[in-house]
DSSP file (Angstrom, degrees, kcal/mol; ACC not computed):
  #  RESIDUE AA STRUCTURE BP1 BP2  ACC     N-H-->O    O-->H-N    N-H-->O    O-->H-N    TCO  KAPPA ALPHA  PHI   PSI    X-CA   Y-CA   Z-CA
    1    1 A X              0   0    0      0, 0.0     2,-0.4     0, 0.0     0, 0.0   0.000 360.0 360.0 360.0 135.0   23.0    3.5   12.3
    2    2 A X        -     0   0    0     78,-0.1     2,-0.5     1,-0.0     0, 0.0  -0.645 360.0-143.2 -77.2 130.4   19.3    3.7   11.9
    3    3 A X        -     0   0    0     -2,-0.4     2,-0.4    78,-0.1    77,-0.4  -0.828   1.5-143.3-102.1 130.9   18.4    6.7    9.8
    4    4 A X        -     0   0    0     -2,-0.5     2,-0.4     1,-0.0    75,-0.4  -0.732  25.2-119.7 -87.6 137.2   15.3    8.8   10.4
    5    5 A X        -     0   0    0     -2,-0.4     2,-0.5    73,-0.2    73,-0.2  -0.640  25.7-165.9 -82.6 130.2   13.6   10.0    7.3
    6    6 A X  E     -A   77   0A   0     71,-3.0    71,-3.7    -2,-0.4     2,-0.4  -0.967  10.8-145.8-114.3 123.9   13.4   13.8    6.9
    7    7 A X  E     -A   76   0A   0     -2,-0.5     2,-0.5    69,-0.3    69,-0.2  -0.723   9.2-164.0 -94.6 144.2   11.1   15.1    4.3
    8    8 A X  E     -A   75   0A   0     67,-1.7    67,-1.5    -2,-0.4     2,-0.8  -0.969  16.6-137.5-128.4 113.3   11.9   18.2    2.4
    9    9 A X        +     0   0    0     -2,-0.5     4,-0.2    65,-0.2    65,-0.2  -0.600  34.7 160.6 -75.4 108.1    9.1   20.0    0.5
   10   10 A X     >  +     0   0    0     -2,-0.8     4,-3.1    63,-0.5     5,-0.3   0.338  40.5 104.7-107.8   4.9   10.6   21.0   -2.8
   11   11 A X  H  > S+     0   0    0     62,-0.8     4,-3.2     1,-0.2     5,-0.3   0.889  79.2  48.2 -59.7 -44.7    7.4   21.4   -4.7
   12   12 A X  H  > S+     0   0    0      2,-0.2     4,-2.1     1,-0.2    -1,-0.2   0.944 117.1  41.7 -63.8 -47.0    7.3   25.2   -4.8
   13   13 A X  H  > S+     0   0    0     -4,-0.2     4,-2.4     2,-0.2    -2,-0.2   0.945 119.0  45.3 -63.8 -47.7   10.9   25.5   -5.9
   14   14 A X  H  X S+     0   0    0     -4,-3.1     4,-1.8     1,-0.2    -2,-0.2   0.917 113.1  49.6 -64.6 -44.1   10.7   22.7   -8.4
   15   15 A X  H  < S+     0   0    0     -4,-3.2     4,-0.2    -5,-0.3    -1,-0.2   0.903 113.0  47.1 -62.3 -41.1    7.4   23.9   -9.8
   16   16 A X  H >< S+     0   0    0     -4,-2.1     3,-1.1    -5,-0.3     4,-0.2   0.900 112.3  49.2 -67.1 -41.0    8.7   27.4  -10.3
   17   17 A X  H >< S+     0   0    0     -4,-2.4     3,-0.6     1,-0.2    -1,-0.2   0.781 108.0  55.3 -70.1 -25.9   11.9   26.2  -11.9
   18   18 A X  T 3< S+     0   0    0     -4,-1.8    -1,-0.2     1,-0.2    -2,-0.2   0.403  75.7  98.8 -88.5   3.7   10.0   23.9  -14.3
   19   19 A X  T <  S+     0   0    0     -3,-1.1     2,-0.3    -4,-0.2    -1,-0.2   0.811  81.4  54.6 -62.8 -29.5    7.8   26.7  -15.7
   20   20 A X  S <  S-     0   0    0     -3,-0.6     2,-0.1    -4,-0.2    38,-0.0  -0.758 104.2 -94.3-101.9 153.3   10.1   27.0  -18.7
   21   21 A X        -     0   0    0     -2,-0.3    20,-0.2     1,-0.1    73,-0.1  -0.406  42.3-117.3 -67.6 136.6   11.0   24.1  -20.9
   22   22 A X        -     0   0    0     -4,-0.1     2,-0.3    -2,-0.1    -1,-0.1  -0.379  27.3-156.9 -71.5 153.2   14.2   22.3  -20.0
   23   23 A X        -     0   0    0      1,-0.1     3,-0.1    -2,-0.1     2,-0.1  -0.737  35.7 -71.6-119.9 172.6   17.1   22.2  -22.5
   24   24 A X        -     0   0    0     -2,-0.3    70,-0.1     1,-0.1    -1,-0.1  -0.377  60.5 -96.5 -66.6 143.4   20.0   19.8  -22.8
   25   25 A X        -     0   0    0     69,-0.1     2,-0.3    68,-0.1   117,-0.2  -0.308  47.3-174.8 -61.2 139.6   22.6   20.1  -20.1
   26   26 A X        -     0   0    0    115,-0.1   117,-0.1    -3,-0.1     2,-0.0  -0.772  37.5 -69.5-126.4 171.9   25.6   22.2  -21.0
   27   27 A X        -     0   0    0     -2,-0.3     2,-0.9     1,-0.1   114,-0.3  -0.384  45.0-125.2 -60.0 139.6   28.8   23.0  -19.3
   28   28 A X  B     +B  140   0B   0    112,-3.9   112,-2.1     4,-0.1     2,-0.2  -0.829  48.8 166.8 -87.6 109.8   28.4   25.2  -16.2
   29   29 A X     >  -     0   0    0     -2,-0.9     4,-2.2   110,-0.2     5,-0.2  -0.709  53.9-101.0-121.2 166.2   30.8   28.0  -17.2
   30   30 A X  H  > S+     0   0    0     -2,-0.2     4,-2.2     1,-0.2     5,-0.2   0.881 122.1  56.8 -55.6 -37.5   31.5   31.6  -15.9
   31   31 A X  H  > S+     0   0    0      1,-0.2     4,-1.0     2,-0.2    -1,-0.2   0.916 107.1  46.9 -63.0 -43.2   29.4   32.9  -18.8
   32   32 A X  H  4 S+     0   0    0      1,-0.2     3,-0.4     2,-0.2    -1,-0.2   0.908 113.3  49.0 -64.1 -40.8   26.3   30.9  -17.8
   33   33 A X  H  < S+     0   0    0     -4,-2.2     3,-0.5     1,-0.2    17,-0.3   0.838 111.3  49.8 -68.8 -32.1   26.7   31.9  -14.1
   34   34 A X  H  < S+     0   0    0     -4,-2.2    -1,-0.2     1,-0.2    -2,-0.2   0.669 115.5  44.4 -77.3 -17.7   27.1   35.6  -15.2
   35   35 A X    ><  +     0   0    0     -4,-1.0     3,-1.5    -3,-0.4     4,-0.3  -0.460  60.6 151.6-127.0  60.3   23.9   35.5  -17.4
   36   36 A X  G >   +     0   0    0     -3,-0.5     3,-1.3     1,-0.3     6,-0.3   0.750  67.8  68.6 -66.0 -22.6   21.2   33.6  -15.4
   37   37 A X  G >  S+     0   0    0      1,-0.3     3,-0.6    -3,-0.1    -1,-0.3   0.674  86.6  68.6 -71.3 -14.5   18.4   35.5  -17.2
   38   38 A X  G <  S+     0   0    0     -3,-1.5    -1,-0.3     1,-0.3    -2,-0.2   0.697 115.1  26.1 -73.2 -18.7   19.3   33.7  -20.4
   39   39 A X  G X  S+     0   0    0     -3,-1.3     3,-2.0    -4,-0.3    -1,-0.3  -0.559  70.9 170.1-141.8  72.5   18.0   30.4  -18.8
   40   40 A X  T <  S+     0   0    0     -3,-0.6    18,-0.2     1,-0.3   -21,-0.1   0.666  71.9  69.3 -64.6 -17.1   15.4   31.4  -16.2
   41   41 A X  T 3  S+     0   0    0    -20,-0.2     2,-0.3   -23,-0.1    -1,-0.3   0.651  93.6  71.7 -74.0 -14.1   14.3   27.8  -15.6
   42   42 A X    <   -     0   0    0     -3,-2.0     2,-0.4    -6,-0.3    51,-0.2  -0.732  58.6-164.9-104.5 152.4   17.7   27.0  -14.0
   43   43 A X  B     +C   92   0C   0     49,-2.8    49,-2.0    -2,-0.3     6,-0.1  -0.811  19.3 171.7-132.0  88.0   19.1   28.1  -10.7
   44   44 A X        +     0   0    0     -2,-0.4    94,-0.6     4,-0.2     2,-0.3   0.589  56.5  19.6 -85.5 -13.1   22.8   27.3  -11.1
   45   45 A X  S >  S-     0   0    0     45,-0.1     3,-2.3    92,-0.1    92,-0.1  -0.979  94.1 -71.9-151.5 163.9   24.2   28.9   -7.9
   46   46 A X  T 3  S+     0   0    0     -2,-0.3     6,-0.2     1,-0.3     8,-0.1  -0.309 122.4  11.7 -54.7 136.4   23.4   30.1   -4.5
   47   47 A X  T 3  S-     0   0    0      1,-0.2     7,-2.4     5,-0.1     2,-1.5   0.317 105.5-114.4  73.0  -6.2   21.3   33.3   -4.7
   48   48 A X  S <  S+     0   0    0     -3,-2.3     2,-0.3     6,-0.2    -4,-0.2  -0.126  93.6  50.4  72.3 -38.2   20.9   32.7   -8.4
   49   49 A X  S >  S-     0   0    0     -2,-1.5     3,-1.7     1,-0.1     5,-0.1  -0.879  87.1-116.4-127.1 159.4   23.0   35.8   -9.3
   50   50 A X  T 3  S+     0   0    0     -2,-0.3    -1,-0.1   -17,-0.3   -16,-0.1   0.782 115.6  57.2 -65.2 -25.8   26.4   37.1   -8.2
   51   51 A X  T 3  S-     0   0    0     -4,-0.1    -1,-0.3     1,-0.0    -4,-0.1   0.330 115.1-116.5 -89.7  10.5   24.7   40.2   -6.7
   52   52 A X    <   +     0   0    0     -3,-1.7    -2,-0.1    -6,-0.2    -4,-0.1   0.814  59.7 152.0  70.3  35.1   22.6   37.9   -4.5
   53   53 A X        -     0   0    0     -6,-0.1    -5,-0.1     2,-0.1     3,-0.1   0.868  30.3-162.4 -67.1 -37.1   19.1   38.8   -5.8
   54   54 A X        +     0   0    0     -7,-2.4     2,-0.4     1,-0.2    -6,-0.2   0.843  45.4 134.8  53.4  34.5   17.5   35.5   -5.0
   55   55 A X        -     0   0    0     -8,-0.4     2,-0.5     2,-0.0    -1,-0.2  -0.943  48.4-149.0-116.9 133.5   14.7   36.5   -7.5
   56   56 A X        -     0   0    0     -2,-0.4   -15,-0.1     2,-0.1   -13,-0.0  -0.883   4.1-154.6 -99.5 129.3   13.2   34.3  -10.2
   57   57 A X        +     0   0    0     -2,-0.5    -1,-0.1   -17,-0.1   -16,-0.1   0.516  59.4 117.8 -78.9  -3.0   12.1   36.1  -13.3
   58   58 A X        -     0   0    0    -18,-0.2     3,-0.2     1,-0.1    -2,-0.1  -0.372  52.0-158.7 -65.5 144.4    9.6   33.3  -14.0
   59   59 A X        +     0   0    0      1,-0.1    -1,-0.1   -43,-0.0   -43,-0.0   0.361  64.5  99.6-109.0   3.8    6.0   34.5  -14.0
   60   60 A X  S    S+     0   0    0    -44,-0.2     2,-0.5     1,-0.1    -1,-0.1   0.870  86.2  48.4 -61.5 -37.1    4.0   31.3  -13.4
   61   61 A X  S    S+     0   0    0     -3,-0.2     2,-0.2   -45,-0.1    -1,-0.1  -0.923  79.9 153.1-104.6 125.6    3.7   32.2   -9.7
   62   62 A X     >  -     0   0    0     -2,-0.5     4,-1.9     1,-0.0     3,-0.4  -0.762  59.2 -79.7-141.0-176.3    2.5   35.8   -9.1
   63   63 A X  T  4 S+     0   0    0      1,-0.2     4,-0.4    -2,-0.2    -2,-0.0   0.817 123.6  53.6 -60.5 -32.6    0.6   38.0   -6.6
   64   64 A X  T  4 S+     0   0    0      1,-0.2    -1,-0.2     2,-0.1     3,-0.1   0.842 121.0  26.2 -74.5 -33.4   -2.7   36.8   -7.8
   65   65 A X  T >4 S+     0   0    0     -3,-0.4     3,-1.7     1,-0.1     4,-0.3   0.513  92.1  92.9-111.1  -4.4   -2.1   33.0   -7.4
   66   66 A X  G >< S+     0   0    0     -4,-1.9     3,-1.3     1,-0.3    -1,-0.1   0.834  82.9  58.8 -61.2 -32.7    0.5   32.7   -4.7
   67   67 A X  G 3  S+     0   0    0     -4,-0.4    -1,-0.3     1,-0.2    -2,-0.1   0.637 101.9  56.5 -72.3 -11.5   -2.1   32.4   -2.0
   68   68 A X  G <  S+     0   0    0     -3,-1.7    -1,-0.2     2,-0.1    -2,-0.2   0.394  78.0 123.7 -98.7   1.8   -3.4   29.2   -3.7
   69   69 A X    <   -     0   0    0     -3,-1.3     2,-0.3    -4,-0.3   -57,-0.0  -0.365  36.3-179.6 -66.4 141.9   -0.1   27.3   -3.7
   70   70 A X        -     0   0    0     -2,-0.1     2,-0.3   -59,-0.0    -2,-0.1  -0.947  40.2 -85.7-136.2 157.7   -0.2   23.9   -2.1
   71   71 A X        -     0   0    0     -2,-0.3     3,-0.1     1,-0.2   -62,-0.0  -0.493  36.7-172.0 -63.1 123.6    2.5   21.3   -1.6
   72   72 A X        -     0   0    0      1,-0.4     2,-0.3    -2,-0.3    -1,-0.2   0.848  63.4 -31.7 -86.7 -38.9    2.6   19.2   -4.8
   73   73 A X        -     0   0    0     43,-0.1   -62,-0.8     2,-0.0   -63,-0.5  -0.968  52.8-138.4-169.2 167.2    5.0   16.5   -3.4
   74   74 A X        -     0   0    0     -2,-0.3     2,-0.5   -65,-0.2    43,-0.3  -0.960  10.9-141.8-134.2 152.7    7.8   16.0   -1.0
   75   75 A X  E     -A    8   0A   0    -67,-1.5   -67,-1.7    -2,-0.3     2,-0.4  -0.975  20.9-129.7-117.7 125.0   11.0   13.9   -1.3
   76   76 A X  E     -A    7   0A   0     -2,-0.5     2,-0.4   -69,-0.2   -69,-0.3  -0.598  22.5-162.9 -76.4 126.0   12.3   12.1    1.7
   77   77 A X  E     -A    6   0A   0    -71,-3.7   -71,-3.0    -2,-0.4    30,-0.0  -0.857  25.0-106.4-106.3 146.0   15.9   12.7    2.5
   78   78 A X        +     0   0    0     -2,-0.4     2,-0.3   -73,-0.2    25,-0.2  -0.278  47.3 154.6 -70.0 156.0   17.9   10.4    4.8
   79   79 A X        -     0   0    0    -75,-0.4    -1,-0.0    23,-0.1   -74,-0.0  -0.880  24.0-178.3-160.5-171.4   18.9   11.4    8.2
   80   80 A X        +     0   0    0    -77,-0.4   -78,-0.1    -2,-0.3   -75,-0.1   0.416  63.3  81.0-178.1  -5.7   19.7    9.9   11.6
   81   81 A X  S    S-     0   0    0    -77,-0.1     2,-1.0     1,-0.1   -78,-0.1   0.564  83.5-129.3 -97.2  -7.8   20.5   12.5   14.3
   82   82 A X  S    S+     0   0    0    -78,-0.1     2,-1.0     1,-0.0    -1,-0.1  -0.480  93.5  59.9  96.4 -65.1   16.9   13.4   15.2
   83   83 A X  S    S+     0   0    0     -2,-1.0     2,-0.3    -3,-0.0    -1,-0.0  -0.761  76.2 157.6-102.2  87.7   17.1   17.2   15.0
   84   84 A X        -     0   0    0     -2,-1.0     2,-0.3     2,-0.0    -5,-0.0  -0.729  17.5-175.9-116.2 162.7   18.0   17.8   11.4
   85   85 A X        -     0   0    0     -2,-0.3     2,-0.4   -79,-0.0    17,-0.4  -0.950  23.2-140.2-150.0 161.2   17.7   20.6    9.0
   86   86 A X        +     0   0    0     -2,-0.3    15,-0.1    15,-0.1    46,-0.1  -0.963  30.0 156.9-128.9 113.5   18.2   21.7    5.5
   87   87 A X        +     0   0    0     -2,-0.4    -1,-0.1    46,-0.2    14,-0.1   0.560  41.2 103.4-109.7 -14.8   19.5   25.3    5.2
   88   88 A X  S    S-     0   0    0     12,-0.3     2,-0.5     1,-0.1    47,-0.2  -0.360  75.5-113.3 -75.2 149.4   21.2   25.2    1.8
   89   89 A X        -     0   0    0     45,-0.4    47,-0.4    47,-0.1    -1,-0.1  -0.688  33.9-123.8 -77.5 126.1   19.6   26.7   -1.4
   90   90 A X        -     0   0    0     -2,-0.5     2,-0.3    45,-0.1     9,-0.2  -0.438  20.8-141.5 -67.4 146.1   18.7   23.9   -3.8
   91   91 A X  E     - D   0  98C   0      7,-2.5     7,-3.0   -47,-0.1     2,-0.4  -0.838  13.2-159.2-104.3 148.5   20.2   24.3   -7.3
   92   92 A X  E     +CD  43  97C   0    -49,-2.0   -49,-2.8    -2,-0.3     2,-0.4  -0.996  14.7 170.8-131.3 131.4   18.2   23.4  -10.4
   93   93 A X  E >  S- D   0  96C   0      3,-2.4     3,-1.4    -2,-0.4   -51,-0.1  -0.935  71.4 -27.5-141.0 118.7   19.6   22.5  -13.9
   94   94 A X  T 3  S-     0   0    0     -2,-0.4   -69,-0.1     1,-0.3    18,-0.1   0.836 127.5 -41.1  51.0  43.7   17.4   21.2  -16.7
   95   95 A X  T 3  S+     0   0    0    -54,-0.3    16,-2.5     1,-0.2    17,-0.5   0.548 115.0 109.7  86.5   7.8   14.8   19.6  -14.5
   96   96 A X  E <   -DE  93 110C   0     -3,-1.4    -3,-2.4    14,-0.2     2,-0.4  -0.970  53.9-151.8-118.0 132.1   17.2   18.2  -11.9
   97   97 A X  E     -DE  92 109C   0     12,-3.2    12,-3.2    -2,-0.5     2,-0.5  -0.852   5.1-159.7-103.3 135.2   17.4   19.5   -8.4
   98   98 A X  E     +DE  91 108C   0     -7,-3.0    -7,-2.5    -2,-0.4     2,-0.3  -0.968  22.2 158.2-116.3 127.2   20.7   19.3   -6.4
   99   99 A X  E     - E   0 107C   0      8,-1.7     8,-3.1    -2,-0.5     2,-0.4  -0.990  28.5-143.4-146.8 150.5   20.5   19.6   -2.6
  100  100 A X  E     - E   0 106C   0     -2,-0.3   -12,-0.3     6,-0.2     6,-0.2  -0.894  15.4-145.8-112.6 148.7   22.6   18.6    0.5
  101  101 A X    >   -     0   0    0      4,-1.6     3,-2.1    -2,-0.4   -15,-0.1  -0.415  40.7 -86.0-100.2-176.3   21.2   17.5    3.8
  102  102 A X  T 3  S+     0   0    0    -17,-0.4    29,-2.7     1,-0.3   -16,-0.1   0.709 128.1  58.1 -65.4 -19.8   22.6   18.1    7.3
  103  103 A X  T 3  S-     0   0    0    -25,-0.2    24,-0.6    27,-0.2    -1,-0.3   0.384 119.2-110.0 -88.9   3.8   24.9   15.1    6.9
  104  104 A X    <   +     0   0    0     -3,-2.1     2,-0.3     1,-0.3    -2,-0.1   0.542  65.2 154.5  80.3   6.4   26.5   16.6    3.8
  105  105 A X        -     0   0    0     19,-0.1    -4,-1.6   -27,-0.1     2,-0.5  -0.542  36.2-143.6 -70.5 129.6   24.8   14.0    1.5
  106  106 A X  E     -EF 100 123C   0     17,-2.1    17,-2.6    -2,-0.3     2,-0.4  -0.851  17.9-165.7 -98.2 125.0   24.5   15.4   -2.0
  107  107 A X  E     -EF  99 122C   0     -8,-3.1    -8,-1.7    -2,-0.5     2,-0.5  -0.881  16.4-157.5-112.9 141.5   21.3   14.4   -3.8
  108  108 A X  E     -EF  98 121C   0     13,-2.5    12,-3.0    -2,-0.4    13,-1.2  -0.987  21.7-170.4-112.4 118.9   20.4   14.7   -7.5
  109  109 A X  E     -EF  97 119C   0    -12,-3.2   -12,-3.2    -2,-0.5     2,-0.7  -0.945  21.0-136.0-118.8 126.4   16.6   14.7   -7.7
  110  110 A X  E     +EF  96 118C   0      8,-3.1     8,-1.8    -2,-0.5   -14,-0.2  -0.714  33.3 162.3 -79.3 113.5   14.6   14.4  -11.0
  111  111 A X    >   +     0   0    0    -16,-2.5     3,-0.6    -2,-0.7   -15,-0.2   0.094  35.3 114.9-118.0  19.5   11.8   16.9  -10.8
  112  112 A X  T 3  S+     0   0    0    -17,-0.5    -1,-0.1     1,-0.2   -90,-0.1   0.809  70.6  56.8 -64.4 -30.9   10.9   17.1  -14.5
  113  113 A X  T 3  S-     0   0    0      3,-0.4    -1,-0.2    -3,-0.1     4,-0.1   0.824  89.4-144.6 -72.1 -29.6    7.4   15.7  -14.1
  114  114 A X  S <  S+     0   0    0     -3,-0.6     3,-0.1     2,-0.4    -1,-0.1   0.336  87.2  74.3  80.3  -8.6    6.2   18.3  -11.6
  115  115 A X  S    S+     0   0    0      1,-0.4     2,-0.3  -100,-0.0    -1,-0.1   0.666 104.7  10.0-106.6 -24.7    4.2   15.5   -9.9
  116  116 A X        -     0   0    0    -43,-0.1     2,-0.4    -6,-0.1    -3,-0.4  -0.991  62.8-136.0-155.6 146.0    6.8   13.5   -8.1
  117  117 A X        -     0   0    0     -2,-0.3     2,-0.5   -43,-0.3    -6,-0.2  -0.905  19.1-165.2-106.6 138.0   10.5   13.8   -7.3
  118  118 A X  E     -F  110   0C   0     -8,-1.8    -8,-3.1    -2,-0.4     2,-0.5  -0.983  21.9-126.6-126.2 124.4   12.8   10.8   -7.8
  119  119 A X  E     -F  109   0C   0     -2,-0.5   -10,-0.3   -10,-0.2     3,-0.1  -0.567  24.4-176.0 -69.6 119.5   16.3   10.6   -6.3
  120  120 A X  E     -     0   0C   0    -12,-3.0     2,-0.3    -2,-0.5    -1,-0.2   0.886  64.1 -25.0 -84.1 -44.8   18.5    9.7   -9.2
  121  121 A X  E     -F  108   0C   0    -13,-1.2   -13,-2.5     2,-0.0    -1,-0.4  -0.976  54.9-150.6-160.0 166.5   21.7    9.4   -7.1
  122  122 A X  E     -F  107   0C   0     -2,-0.3     2,-0.5   -15,-0.2   -15,-0.2  -0.993  10.2-143.4-142.9 147.5   23.3   10.5   -3.9
  123  123 A X  E     -F  106   0C   0    -17,-2.6   -17,-2.1    -2,-0.3     2,-0.7  -0.965  16.1-156.3-114.3 120.6   26.9   11.1   -2.8
  124  124 A X        -     0   0    0     -2,-0.5   -19,-0.1   -19,-0.2   -20,-0.1  -0.860  12.4-173.9-101.8 110.4   27.6   10.1    0.8
  125  125 A X        -     0   0    0     -2,-0.7    -1,-0.1   -22,-0.2   -21,-0.1   0.587  33.6-135.2 -80.3  -8.4   30.6   11.8    2.4
  126  126 A X        +     0   0    0      1,-0.2     2,-0.1   -23,-0.1   -22,-0.1   0.900  35.3 177.7  57.8  46.1   30.3    9.7    5.5
  127  127 A X        -     0   0    0    -24,-0.6    -1,-0.2     1,-0.1     3,-0.0  -0.489  34.2-125.2 -78.1 155.9   30.7   12.5    8.0
  128  128 A X  S    S+     0   0    0     -2,-0.1     2,-0.3     1,-0.1    -1,-0.1   0.717  83.7   8.7 -77.2 -23.9   30.5   11.7   11.7
  129  129 A X  S    S-     0   0    0    -27,-0.1    -1,-0.1   -26,-0.1     2,-0.1  -0.979  85.4 -89.0-152.1 159.4   27.8   14.2   12.7
  130  130 A X        +     0   0    0     -2,-0.3     2,-0.3    31,-0.1   -27,-0.2  -0.425  49.2 168.9 -69.6 150.2   25.4   16.6   11.1
  131  131 A X        -     0   0    0    -29,-2.7   -27,-0.2    -2,-0.1    24,-0.1  -0.983  40.4 -86.3-156.7 156.8   26.6   20.1   10.5
  132  132 A X        -     0   0    0     -2,-0.3    22,-1.8    22,-0.2     2,-0.3  -0.380  48.8-178.0 -63.4 139.5   25.6   23.3    8.6
  133  133 A X  E     -G  153   0D   0     20,-0.3    20,-0.3   -33,-0.1   -46,-0.2  -0.954  36.2-126.8-139.2 162.6   26.7   23.4    5.0
  134  134 A X  E     -     0   0D   0     18,-4.2   -45,-0.4    -2,-0.3    19,-0.2   0.408  55.3-123.1 -89.0   0.5   26.4   25.8    2.1
  135  135 A X  E     -G  152   0D   0     17,-0.5    17,-2.5   -47,-0.2    -1,-0.3  -0.480  45.9 -25.8  94.9-164.2   24.9   23.3   -0.3
  136  136 A X  E     -G  151   0D   0    -47,-0.4     2,-0.4   -38,-0.2    15,-0.2  -0.401  45.3-155.2 -88.3 162.3   25.9   22.1   -3.7
  137  137 A X  E     -G  150   0D   0     13,-1.4    13,-1.2    -2,-0.1     2,-0.4  -0.995   6.3-152.0-136.6 135.5   28.0   23.7   -6.3
  138  138 A X  E     +G  149   0D   0    -94,-0.6     2,-0.3    -2,-0.4    11,-0.2  -0.880  26.0 154.3-106.4 138.0   27.8   23.0  -10.1
  139  139 A X  E     +G  148   0D   0      9,-1.4     9,-2.1    -2,-0.4     2,-0.2  -0.957  38.9   4.7-160.0 142.8   30.8   23.4  -12.3
  140  140 A X  B    S+B   28   0B   0   -112,-2.1  -112,-3.9    -2,-0.3     7,-0.2  -0.520  93.2   4.6  93.5-150.7   32.2   22.1  -15.6
  141  141 A X  S    S-     0   0    0   -114,-0.3    -2,-0.2     5,-0.3     7,-0.1  -0.167  79.9 -85.1 -77.0 165.2   30.8   19.6  -18.1
  142  142 A X    > > -     0   0    0   -117,-0.2     3,-2.4     4,-0.1     5,-0.7  -0.085  48.8 -94.0 -63.6 167.4   27.4   18.0  -18.2
  143  143 A X  G > 5S+     0   0    0      1,-0.3     3,-0.9     3,-0.2    -1,-0.1   0.773 125.4  62.0 -56.2 -27.9   26.6   14.8  -16.3
  144  144 A X  G 3 5S+     0   0    0      1,-0.2    -1,-0.3     2,-0.1    -2,-0.1   0.685 110.7  39.1 -72.4 -16.4   27.4   12.8  -19.4
  145  145 A X  G < 5S-     0   0    0     -3,-2.4    -1,-0.2    -5,-0.0    -4,-0.2   0.100 128.1 -83.7-123.3  22.0   31.0   14.2  -19.3
  146  146 A X  T < 5 -     0   0    0     -3,-0.9    -5,-0.3    -4,-0.1    -3,-0.2   0.934  49.4-159.3  84.6  47.8   31.8   14.2  -15.6
  147  147 A X      < -     0   0    0     -5,-0.7     2,-0.5    -7,-0.2    -7,-0.2  -0.254  21.1-119.5 -56.0 144.5   30.4   17.4  -14.1
  148  148 A X  E     -G  139   0D   0     -9,-2.1    -9,-1.4    -7,-0.1     2,-0.4  -0.797  35.0-180.0 -89.5 126.7   32.1   18.3  -10.9
  149  149 A X  E     +G  138   0D   0     -2,-0.5     2,-0.3   -11,-0.2   -11,-0.2  -0.964   3.2 173.7-124.8 143.3   29.6   18.5   -8.0
  150  150 A X  E     -G  137   0D   0    -13,-1.2   -13,-1.4    -2,-0.4     2,-0.5  -0.995  28.1-137.9-148.1 152.2   30.5   19.4   -4.4
  151  151 A X  E     -G  136   0D   0     -2,-0.3     2,-0.6   -15,-0.2   -15,-0.2  -0.948  23.6-146.2-106.7 133.4   29.0   20.1   -1.1
  152  152 A X  E     -G  135   0D   0    -17,-2.5   -18,-4.2    -2,-0.5   -17,-0.5  -0.887   9.9-149.8-107.0 117.4   30.5   23.0    0.8
  153  153 A X  E     -G  133   0D   0     -2,-0.6     2,-0.7   -20,-0.3   -20,-0.3  -0.570   4.0-146.8 -86.0 147.7   30.6   22.8    4.6
  154  154 A X        +     0   0    0    -22,-1.8     3,-0.3    -2,-0.2   -22,-0.2  -0.882  29.0 160.7-114.5  95.9   30.4   25.8    6.8
  155  155 A X  S    S+     0   0    0     -2,-0.7    -1,-0.1     1,-0.2     5,-0.1   0.669  70.6  48.2 -91.6 -18.4   32.6   25.1    9.9
  156  156 A X  S    S+     0   0    0      2,-0.1     2,-0.2     3,-0.0    -1,-0.2   0.225  77.0 125.1-111.2  14.5   33.1   28.7   11.1
  157  157 A X    >   -     0   0    0     -3,-0.3     3,-1.7   -25,-0.1     2,-0.1  -0.535  68.7-108.1 -77.6 138.0   29.6   30.0   11.0
  158  158 A X  T 3  S+     0   0    0      1,-0.3     3,-0.1    -2,-0.2    -1,-0.1  -0.430 106.8  21.3 -63.4 135.6   28.2   31.5   14.2
  159  159 A X  T 3  S+     0   0    0      1,-0.2    -1,-0.3    -2,-0.1    -2,-0.1   0.621  84.3 171.9  80.6  13.9   25.6   29.2   15.7
  160  160 A X    <         0   0    0     -3,-1.7    -1,-0.2     1,-0.2    -5,-0.1  -0.343 360.0 360.0 -58.7 131.3   26.9   26.2   13.8
  161  161 A X              0   0    0     -3,-0.1    -1,-0.2    -2,-0.0   -31,-0.1   0.458 360.0 360.0 -80.3 360.0   25.1   23.1   15.0
């Protein structure tokens, strides 16, 4: 199948997440997920917090400079159905962004430089058609020790494409 390239502008999210210095990857544990303010440079789960705040405590982007933001770069994600979308919240851990596309492909993108994003790897689930999904989930040990990554599909959502 010929795949159409879909670009996804991640610059604002990546730039905001990189405002604090990255640290070495650690296990994604319940304690880390319960205490996101201890590592504000990371966005380890959908909504960032269990109470669904979707708020970043980072101060690099504020009311005074938000109107001056511009796209720094975009990363092309694969596609093939023509009318594709990305609805999932990207996750960020230690300078790596995790995102799923409409085909359920899970991407790990290196955004540490702030100037360019580079796809490090992708996991292809080989689904037959695009569908809405809830994005990636991080759990367990660091990438060096076999972290578990998953894409969560949403099959029962109203308006599912």
